[in-house]
C-alpha positions as CSV (number, residue, x, y, z in Angstrom):
1,M,84.3,109.3,110.7
2,S,85.5,106.1,109.1
3,D,86.0,106.3,105.2
4,Y,83.5,103.5,104.7
5,V,80.7,105.0,107.0
6,C,81.0,108.1,104.7
7,Y,80.6,105.8,101.8
8,Y,77.5,104.0,103.2
9,K,76.0,107.7,104.0
10,I,76.5,108.8,100.3
11,L,74.7,105.6,99.2
12,G,71.9,106.2,101.6
13,L,72.5,102.9,103.2
14,K,73.1,101.8,107.1
15,F,76.9,100.6,107.8
16,N,75.7,96.9,108.1
17,S,74.0,96.6,104.7
18,S,74.8,93.7,102.7
19,S,77.0,93.9,99.7
20,E,73.8,93.3,97.4
21,E,72.2,96.2,98.9
22,V,75.3,98.2,98.2
23,K,75.6,97.0,94.7
24,K,72.2,98.0,94.1
25,A,72.3,101.5,95.6
26,Y,75.7,102.0,93.6
27,R,73.9,101.2,90.3
28,N,70.9,103.4,91.2
29,L,73.3,106.3,91.7
30,V,75.1,105.5,88.5
31,K,72.1,105.5,86.6
32,I,71.0,108.9,87.7
33,W,74.6,110.6,87.3
34,H,76.4,108.7,84.6
35,P,77.7,110.8,81.8
36,D,76.4,108.6,78.9
37,R,72.9,109.4,79.9
38,F,73.3,112.5,78.5
39,P,74.7,112.0,74.9
40,N,73.5,115.2,73.2
41,N,74.3,117.6,76.2
42,S,77.9,118.1,76.9
43,V,76.8,120.5,80.1
44,E,74.8,117.5,81.6
45,Q,77.8,115.2,80.8
46,K,80.1,117.3,82.7
47,T,77.8,117.7,85.6
48,G,77.0,113.9,85.9
49,G,80.9,113.1,85.8
50,R,81.4,115.9,88.6
51,E,78.6,114.2,90.5
52,I,80.0,110.8,90.3
53,Q,83.4,112.1,91.4
54,K,82.0,114.2,94.0
55,N,80.3,111.1,95.7
56,Y,83.3,108.8,95.3
C-alpha cells in the first residue's frame, strides 16, 4: 500500500479527496489529540502527543 493511501486512510478520506478535505480532516484530528488541549493533565498530554505521532 502506498504511503499516501495510508495517510488518507488515517484521516478517514478517500484517495481522491480534495486538498481542502485533507486540511479539514487534519485539523479535526489535531483538535482532538493535540497535547495543548490538556494543559492540567500531563498524562493526557503525553497520550495526545503519542496519538498524533502514531497517526503521522
